[in-house]
C-alpha positions, 0 to 999 in steps of 0.5 A, a space after each residue: 022344669 024350664 031351662 034357667 035363663 041368664 039372670 037365673 043362672 047368675 042369681 044361683 051362682 051368686 047364691 051358691 058361691 058368694 052368699 053361702 061359700 064365700 060368706 061361710 069361709 069369711 066367718 070361719 076365718 074371722 073365728 080363727 078356723 084357718 085349717 077349716 077355711 083352707 079345707 073349705 077353700 079347696 072345696 069351693 075351688 073345686 065347686 068353681 071348677 065344676 061350674 066351669 066344666 059342667 061336671 061337678 060330680 066327677 073329675 075332681 082333679 080337673 075341676 080343682 085345676 080349672 077353679 084354681 087356675 081361674 083364681 089368677 095368673 099367680 095361681 095358674 103359674 104356681 099350678 103349672 110350675 109345680 104340677 106332678 112334681 115334688 110340690 103338687 098343689 092338687 096332691 099336697 094341698 087339696 088332697 092333703 087337706 080334704 083327706 087327712 086334714 093335714 096338707 103335705 109340703 106346706 110350711 104354714 097357714 097364715 092368718 090375716 090379709 096380704 097382697 100376696 096370693 092365697 097359696 105361694 111357694 117359698 123355699 121349697 114349700 107351700 104357704 097358705 094364706 086363707 084370707 087372701 085366697 078367699 079374696 081371690 076366689 071372690 074375684 074369680 067368681 065375680 069374673 065368672 059372672 061377667 063372662 057368663 054375659 057373653 059366653 053361651 057355651 059357659 052358660 050351658 055348662 053352668 046351667 048343666 051344673 046347677 041342675 045337679 046342685 040341690 037348692 040352698 035355702 
């Protein structure tokens, strides 16, 4: 099998992240499935991080962290300011949702779009805004697609990751 060229890499990233994941997440939110959307957002964040690190099948914390920080400065600051403390985005939100369907130290899940980021810390608890998170995730994916144009090391890591993902029809 020949190596994927840049156009093919970008097409596959768009297909996996935008056509499948983002589309499914938006449909879930429209149907009122905010908890399911939040779980999907944690998975999609880790998927984005796996593309960036080139290690999609190992290092879930590292992949989540890379993906989460790519969502923007507010996410990066939230992660860095709460890492390994009482409020730990990975442990409380990601692991809580993925392993128990119930995040810890989360005050609520809020429907609707807002200018706020998709996860905020307020009064000692996280608040999750799935629609805003999807918006920011889509922006991060589009930024990744632009970065691929000039970053050959990133291209290599994404190419490596895409080899490990089954074809999504």
